[in-house]
N, C-alpha and C positions, 0 to 999 in steps of 0.2 A: 898123870898128861891134864892136862887141861889145857879144854878148849879153846880158851881165850887168849891163853897162850901161843895156841901153834896159825889162830887163825887170824889174830888181829894185830897186826905191828903196830900203830900207835891208837890208842884209845880213847883220845882227843879228837881224835878225827873221824874216828870209823863210827858208821851209821847203821842200823837192820832196816832193809824197807822189804816189803811184802810185793810180789810181783803180779802184775792184775794185766794180764792178757797175752797173746800169742805170738808175739811178733818176735820172740826171740828162740822158741820153739827150737829152731835148726842147730843153737847154741847149745842148747841142751838146758836152756832156762825155760820153764814150763809157769804156767798161770800160779799162782798158789806158795810158788818156792821163797825161800825168802834169801835176801843177798846181802851180803856183808859188803860194806861200800867202801871206802876209802877216801875223802873228801882231800885228804892233806897231798893225794898223790898229783903229779901235773898229767894228763890224760894226753897220749898218746897214738898217733893212726896204730889199726889193729886194736886196740884196747877195748871194751864193751863199756860204756861209760851211762850217767846217766846225766840229762840235760833238760834245761828248762827251758821250754820252747813255746810260743803263743799261750803263755799261761797255766801251762802242766809239766809233769814230768813225762819224759818217757825216755827208756830202756836200750839201745839203739848200739851198734857200732861204730866208731871213729876212724873214717876210711878218707886217704888224701885220694881224690881221683880226678885225673887232668890237671892237677896243680892245683884242684879246690878241697877244700872240707868238707865233707858229709858226712850224713847219720843214717846208716843203712842196717832196716833187719836182716833177720835170719829164717824169714818166712817170704814164698814166692806173693804173696798176696798185698804184703805193704811194702809198696814203693818206696826208694830212696827219699831222705829229704835234705835239698841240697841249704847250703846254710849261704847266708849273704854276707860276700868277703868284705861289704862295710860294716859289715855289722858284727862284733863278736861275738857267737852262742855264749849260754850260760853252761859250761861243760861243770856242773856239779858236783860229780866225783866220779870214780873209777870204780868198777867190779870186781870186786877181788876173788869172793867166792860164791858160793850156789849151796843152799841147805833146802833138802828135798824131803817131807814127809813120806813115810813109805807105807806106814801104818795106814788099815782100810778103817772109815769110817769119821778120819779126820777131816775131810772136808778139801785136803790138800792132796796134789798128786806128788 
């Protein structure tokens, strides 16, 4: 069995990203985790996406709220990010898997 065969649908559109921050803690994604992100998938409401906003990347759940798209954290300390309906957000990719190192002393949770 190969992890690549199990976790990566399309190698050409898949990237690995290291999570920084606690905003998706309630979704089981912690600081230091490794994300497998598929850039070839069409982002849909309910999915966890990587978005490019205000000159930086953010990881949030894409939600349709009252007919408008917004990005929501999975931590109560982070407010939703309303997306301007006139400007298309750059939804960079869809998080499809999270990998967590469990060994002590690695610096990751």
